[in-house]
C-alpha positions as CSV (number, residue, x, y, z in Angstrom):
1,X,0.0,0.0,-0.1
2,X,1.2,3.4,-0.8
3,X,0.6,6.6,1.1
4,X,-0.9,9.5,-0.7
5,X,-1.6,13.0,-0.4
6,X,-4.2,14.8,-2.5
7,X,-4.9,18.6,-3.3
8,X,-7.1,20.2,-5.8
9,X,-5.6,22.6,-8.1
10,X,-7.3,25.7,-9.6
11,X,-10.0,25.7,-12.4
12,X,-9.0,22.5,-13.8
13,X,-10.0,20.8,-10.3
14,X,-7.2,18.1,-11.1
15,X,-5.8,16.0,-8.2
16,X,-2.0,16.0,-7.6
17,X,-1.0,12.9,-5.7
18,X,2.4,12.2,-4.1
19,X,3.2,8.4,-3.6
20,X,5.4,8.1,-0.5
21,X,5.9,4.4,-0.2
22,X,9.4,3.9,-1.4
23,X,10.3,6.7,-4.0
24,X,8.2,9.9,-4.0
25,X,6.5,10.5,-7.3
26,X,4.2,13.4,-8.4
27,X,1.0,12.4,-10.3
28,X,-1.9,14.2,-11.7
29,X,-5.7,13.3,-12.6
30,X,-8.6,15.0,-14.1
31,X,-10.8,12.5,-12.4
32,X,-10.7,9.7,-15.1
33,X,-8.4,6.9,-16.0
34,X,-7.3,8.7,-19.1
35,X,-6.4,11.8,-17.4
36,X,-4.3,10.2,-14.7
37,X,-0.7,10.0,-15.1
38,X,2.7,10.3,-13.3
39,X,4.1,13.8,-13.9
40,X,7.6,12.9,-12.6
41,X,9.7,11.0,-9.8
42,X,10.6,13.2,-7.0
43,X,14.3,13.1,-5.8
44,X,13.3,14.2,-2.4
45,X,11.1,14.0,0.5
46,X,7.7,15.7,0.3
47,X,6.4,17.0,3.6
48,X,2.7,17.5,3.1
49,X,2.8,21.4,3.2
50,X,0.9,22.4,0.0
51,X,-1.2,25.1,-1.6
52,X,-2.5,25.8,-4.9
53,X,-2.6,29.1,-7.0
54,X,-4.6,28.7,-10.2
55,X,-3.2,25.5,-11.9
56,X,0.0,25.6,-10.1
57,X,0.9,23.5,-7.0
58,X,3.4,24.8,-4.4
59,X,4.7,22.5,-1.8
60,X,7.6,22.2,0.7
61,X,10.1,19.3,0.0
62,X,13.3,18.3,1.4
63,X,16.3,17.5,-0.6
64,X,19.8,16.8,0.9
65,X,21.8,19.5,-0.9
66,X,19.2,22.2,-0.3
67,X,17.2,21.0,2.9
68,X,13.3,21.9,3.1
69,X,12.5,24.6,0.5
70,X,9.8,25.8,-1.7
71,X,9.0,23.7,-4.8
72,X,6.4,24.2,-7.4
73,X,4.8,22.3,-10.3
74,X,2.6,23.1,-13.1
75,X,1.9,19.5,-13.9
76,X,4.7,18.7,-16.1
77,X,8.2,17.1,-15.5
78,X,10.1,20.4,-16.7
79,X,7.7,22.6,-14.5
80,X,8.4,20.7,-11.3
81,X,11.3,22.5,-9.7
82,X,12.5,24.3,-6.6
83,X,11.5,27.8,-6.6
84,X,14.3,29.3,-4.4
85,X,16.9,28.1,-1.9
86,X,15.9,30.7,0.7
87,X,18.4,29.5,3.3
88,X,21.3,28.5,0.9
89,X,23.1,25.1,1.3
90,X,21.9,22.1,3.2
91,X,20.2,23.9,6.1
92,X,16.5,24.0,5.9
93,X,14.3,27.4,5.8
94,X,11.6,25.1,7.5
95,X,8.8,26.5,5.7
96,X,5.6,26.7,7.8
97,X,2.3,26.8,6.3
98,X,1.5,27.8,2.7
99,X,-1.4,30.2,2.1
100,X,-2.8,31.3,-1.4
101,X,-3.7,35.0,-1.7
102,X,-4.4,36.2,-5.1
103,X,-1.9,35.2,-7.5
104,X,0.8,34.4,-4.8
105,X,1.6,32.1,-1.9
106,X,2.6,33.3,1.5
107,X,4.5,31.3,4.0
108,X,6.8,31.6,7.0
109,X,10.6,30.7,6.6
110,X,13.8,30.7,8.6
111,X,16.6,32.9,7.0
112,X,19.2,32.2,9.4
113,X,20.8,29.5,11.2
114,X,21.5,31.6,14.1
115,X,17.9,31.5,15.6
116,X,14.6,30.0,14.7
117,X,12.6,33.0,13.9
118,X,10.5,32.9,10.9
119,X,10.0,35.8,8.4
120,X,7.0,36.1,6.3
121,X,7.6,35.5,2.5
122,X,5.6,35.6,-0.6
123,X,6.1,33.8,-3.9
124,X,4.7,34.1,-7.6
125,X,6.6,30.8,-8.4
126,X,9.6,32.5,-9.6
127,X,13.1,33.0,-7.9
128,X,12.9,36.7,-8.5
129,X,9.3,36.8,-7.3
130,X,9.9,35.0,-4.0
131,X,10.8,37.7,-1.5
132,X,10.5,38.5,2.1
133,X,7.3,40.6,2.8
134,X,7.6,44.0,4.2
135,X,5.5,44.5,7.1
136,X,6.2,48.3,7.4
137,X,7.1,47.6,11.2
138,X,10.1,49.1,13.2
139,X,13.2,47.5,12.7
140,X,13.7,46.4,16.3
141,X,10.4,44.5,16.3
142,X,12.1,41.4,14.8
143,X,8.7,39.7,14.2
144,X,8.4,36.0,14.1
145,X,5.7,35.4,11.5
146,X,3.3,32.6,10.1
147,X,0.8,32.7,7.4
148,X,-2.7,31.3,8.7
149,X,-5.5,31.9,6.2
150,X,-6.6,34.1,3.2
151,X,-9.6,36.7,4.0
152,X,-11.1,38.9,1.4
153,X,-7.9,39.2,-0.6
154,X,-5.8,39.8,2.6
155,X,-3.8,37.5,4.7
156,X,-4.4,36.7,8.3
157,X,-1.0,36.0,9.8
158,X,0.3,35.2,13.4
159,X,3.1,37.5,14.2
160,X,5.1,37.7,17.4
161,X,6.8,41.0,18.4
162,X,8.0,42.6,21.6
163,X,5.1,45.0,22.1
164,X,2.0,42.6,21.7
165,X,3.4,39.3,22.0
166,X,2.1,36.5,19.6
167,X,-1.0,37.9,18.0
168,X,-3.0,38.0,14.8
169,X,-2.3,40.6,12.1
170,X,-3.8,41.5,8.8
171,X,-1.5,41.8,5.9
172,X,-2.6,43.7,2.7
173,X,-0.3,42.3,0.0
174,X,-1.3,45.1,-2.5
175,X,-0.3,48.0,0.1
176,X,2.6,46.0,1.6
177,X,1.2,46.9,5.1
178,X,0.6,45.0,8.2
179,X,-2.2,46.0,10.6
180,X,-2.4,44.8,14.2
181,X,-5.8,43.1,14.5
182,X,-6.4,42.6,18.2
183,X,-4.8,41.5,21.5
184,X,-6.6,38.3,21.9
185,X,-4.6,36.5,24.7
186,X,-2.2,38.0,27.5
187,X,-1.5,34.9,29.4
188,X,0.2,32.5,27.1
189,X,2.7,33.2,24.2
190,X,1.0,30.6,22.0
191,X,-2.4,30.8,23.2
192,X,-3.6,33.3,20.6
193,X,-2.7,31.3,17.6
194,X,-6.0,31.3,15.5
195,X,-7.3,27.6,15.3
196,X,-10.3,25.9,13.7
197,X,-10.8,28.6,11.3
198,X,-14.3,28.6,9.4
199,X,-15.9,31.3,7.2
200,X,-19.7,32.1,7.7
201,X,-21.8,35.1,7.2
202,X,-19.0,36.9,5.6
203,X,-16.9,36.6,8.7
204,X,-13.9,34.7,9.8
205,X,-14.4,32.6,12.9
206,X,-11.5,31.1,14.9
207,X,-10.7,30.1,18.3
208,X,-7.8,30.7,20.8
209,X,-7.2,30.0,24.3
210,X,-9.6,32.6,25.3
211,X,-12.5,31.3,23.2
212,X,-14.3,31.6,19.9
213,X,-13.8,34.8,18.0
214,X,-15.1,36.4,14.8
215,X,-13.5,39.1,12.7
216,X,-14.3,41.2,9.6
217,X,-10.6,42.0,9.0
218,X,-10.6,45.1,11.3
219,X,-9.7,45.7,14.8
220,X,-13.2,47.1,15.9
221,X,-14.8,44.0,14.0
222,X,-12.8,41.5,15.9
223,X,-14.7,40.4,19.0
224,X,-15.1,37.5,21.4
225,X,-18.3,35.4,20.5
226,X,-18.1,32.7,23.1
227,X,-15.8,32.8,26.1
228,X,-13.4,29.8,26.3
229,X,-14.7,28.8,29.7
230,X,-18.2,29.7,31.1
231,X,-19.9,28.0,34.0
232,X,-17.5,25.1,33.3
233,X,-18.3,24.9,29.7
234,X,-15.3,24.6,27.6
235,X,-14.5,25.5,23.9
236,X,-12.9,22.5,22.0
237,X,-9.8,22.6,20.2
238,X,-10.6,20.4,17.3
239,X,-11.8,21.2,13.9
240,X,-14.2,18.1,13.8
241,X,-16.3,20.1,16.2
242,X,-17.0,23.1,14.0
243,X,-18.9,23.4,10.6
244,X,-20.5,26.2,8.5
245,X,-24.0,25.7,7.5
246,X,-25.5,28.6,5.6
247,X,-24.8,31.9,7.4
248,X,-24.2,30.1,10.7
249,X,-21.2,28.5,12.6
250,X,-22.2,25.4,14.3
251,X,-19.9,24.2,17.2
252,X,-19.9,21.8,20.1
253,X,-19.2,23.0,23.9
254,X,-17.9,20.5,26.5
255,X,-19.8,20.6,29.6
256,X,-17.1,19.2,31.9
257,X,-19.0,18.8,35.1
258,X,-21.9,16.9,33.4
259,X,-19.6,15.1,31.1
260,X,-21.3,15.7,27.8
261,X,-21.4,17.9,24.9
262,X,-23.8,20.6,23.7
263,X,-24.6,21.7,20.2
264,X,-24.3,25.5,19.7
265,X,-24.6,27.9,16.7
266,X,-23.8,31.6,16.1
267,X,-24.0,34.0,13.2
268,X,-21.2,36.2,14.7
269,X,-23.4,38.2,17.1
270,X,-23.1,37.4,20.8
271,X,-26.9,38.0,21.3
272,X,-27.6,35.2,18.5
273,X,-24.9,32.8,19.8
274,X,-27.4,30.1,21.2
275,X,-27.6,26.6,22.5
276,X,-29.4,24.3,20.0
277,X,-29.4,21.0,21.9
278,X,-28.1,20.1,25.5
279,X,-26.7,17.0,26.5
280,X,-26.6,15.7,23.0
281,X,-23.3,13.6,23.2
282,X,-21.9,11.8,26.3
283,X,-18.3,11.8,26.9
284,X,-16.6,8.7,25.7
285,X,-13.2,7.3,24.9
286,X,-13.6,7.7,21.2
287,X,-14.1,11.1,19.4
288,X,-17.7,11.8,20.3
289,X,-18.5,13.7,16.9
290,X,-17.2,13.6,13.4
291,X,-18.4,14.5,9.8
292,X,-20.3,17.9,10.6
293,X,-21.4,18.7,7.1
294,X,-23.9,21.2,5.2
295,X,-26.3,19.2,3.2
296,X,-28.7,21.6,1.6
297,X,-28.7,23.9,4.6
298,X,-29.0,21.3,7.2
299,X,-26.4,20.0,9.6
300,X,-25.6,16.3,9.6
301,X,-23.1,14.8,11.8
302,X,-22.1,11.5,13.2
303,X,-22.6,10.9,16.9
304,X,-20.6,8.4,19.0
305,X,-21.3,7.4,22.4
306,X,-21.1,4.6,25.0
307,X,-23.0,1.5,24.8
308,X,-24.8,0.0,21.7
309,X,-25.6,1.1,19.2
310,X,-22.3,3.3,19.5
311,X,-22.5,5.4,16.1
312,X,-25.6,7.5,15.0
313,X,-26.3,9.7,12.3
314,X,-28.0,13.0,13.3
315,X,-29.3,16.2,11.7
316,X,-30.1,19.7,12.9
317,X,-32.0,22.6,11.4
318,X,-30.6,24.9,14.4
319,X,-33.7,24.4,16.6
320,X,-34.0,21.9,19.5
321,X,-37.1,20.2,17.8
322,X,-35.3,20.0,14.6
323,X,-32.3,18.4,16.1
324,X,-32.9,14.7,15.7
325,X,-31.4,11.1,15.3
326,X,-31.9,10.0,11.7
327,X,-30.4,6.5,11.4
328,X,-28.3,4.0,13.1
329,X,-26.3,2.3,10.4
330,X,-23.6,-0.3,11.2
331,X,-20.0,0.9,11.7
332,X,-19.2,3.9,9.9
333,X,-22.5,5.9,9.3
334,X,-21.3,8.7,7.4
335,X,-18.7,8.0,4.7
336,X,-19.1,10.5,2.1
337,X,-21.3,13.3,1.0
338,X,-21.8,14.1,-2.7
339,X,-24.3,16.8,-3.6
340,X,-27.4,16.1,-1.3
341,X,-26.7,12.3,-1.1
342,X,-25.6,10.7,2.0
343,X,-23.5,7.5,1.3
344,X,-23.8,5.0,4.0
345,X,-21.7,1.8,4.2
346,X,-23.9,-1.0,3.3
347,X,-24.7,-3.9,5.9
348,X,-24.2,-6.8,3.6
349,X,-20.9,-7.8,5.2
350,X,-22.7,-7.9,8.5
351,X,-25.4,-10.4,7.0
352,X,-22.9,-12.6,5.5
353,X,-20.8,-13.0,8.5
354,X,-24.2,-13.9,10.2
355,X,-24.9,-16.4,7.6
356,X,-21.5,-18.0,8.0
357,X,-21.8,-18.2,11.7
358,X,-25.2,-20.1,11.3
359,X,-23.5,-22.5,8.8
360,X,-20.8,-23.2,11.2
361,X,-23.3,-23.8,14.2
362,X,-25.2,-26.3,11.7
363,X,-21.9,-28.2,10.9
364,X,-21.1,-28.4,14.7
365,X,-24.6,-29.7,15.5
C-alpha cells in the first residue's frame, strides 16, 4: 500500500497525488483513468505542506543539498522544480504553512541558522518573485511570522513582536502593510494562535485559548463570540467540532462537570449565539462527533457514544425540535457526501458474517 496526499488545483480541479511508499512520485488526475498520469519522480522527501495558485502546485520538499525549501509544479516534469533556496546550502528554511492569496503564496520561513525566527515570505513561483514581505514595522520589532489564512484578498498572519506578543495581524499584499488586529490573549505566548478557522456570514471565525472569535478583518470588528470557559463549559480545540451551514457556524461545547457535549450555533453576534441542543453527546473514549457537514442548509453529523449502538447519524436545522436522530447504520455511518446524497456503508458484510456463523453452528450440531 502506498501513502498518498491529494490536493485540488485551480480551475481544472485536477488532483495532484504524491506516492510516498518507497520513492516519491508526483501524479496528476482529471478524475478519469485517461487523465491520470505520473508527472515525474521526485528525488526528495515531500512533507505535506501544500497550496495551489491557479493550476500551479506549491509544496515544501526536502532535498539533501538544499534542505526543506519551496518547490512548485505546473503538472509537467519540466515545470516541477525548486523555486528558491531561501536558506542556502543544506540547511532548511523550515517553511511553515502555505497560504494562497491572489496569484501568490505566502509562508513563514527561517532565514538564518542563528535563530529559529520565521520571516513572512511571498512567492509568485519564480526565484525573483520569491521575497520577504515588508511589514512596515520598526526594525527592532524582529517579528516571528506565520501565514494562517486568506481573508477577502488579504492575509491573516500570526506575528510575534516585543510589544504585543504573539497575536493575529492582517497583511494587505497590495499595499505591503501589516495591521495589528487584536490583543486576544495575555496569558500564554502561543495561546492566541488562531485555530479551527471557518467562514460564515462574511466573517472569519477562529478559536484561541480565550474562546471563539469572529473578525471582519478590522480591529473593531474582531470580537469574542463565546468565552473559552463559561460555567465550566469549554471551547474545544478540534476542527471536527466546527462546521459552517448557511450563514451560521455550528460548534460543540464540552460541559465538563456533567460529562457531555452541547451543540451551539452563531452568526457572529453574541446575542444570537445560542444553545441548540443540550446533553447531545455523552463523553466517551472515542471522539464523540465527526463529519459535521452542510447538506442543503441542514447540519448532518455522526454522533458516537458509549453503549450499543455506538454510532448514530443526526441532523439539525438549528432548533431543539429539529435536532434529531436520523439513522443508526452499522459501523461507519457517514462515509461521504456528494451533493445532497448521504452515502452509507452497506450492511451486507454483517449479514454475510451472520450467515456464515449459522453455517458453522449447523456443521457442529
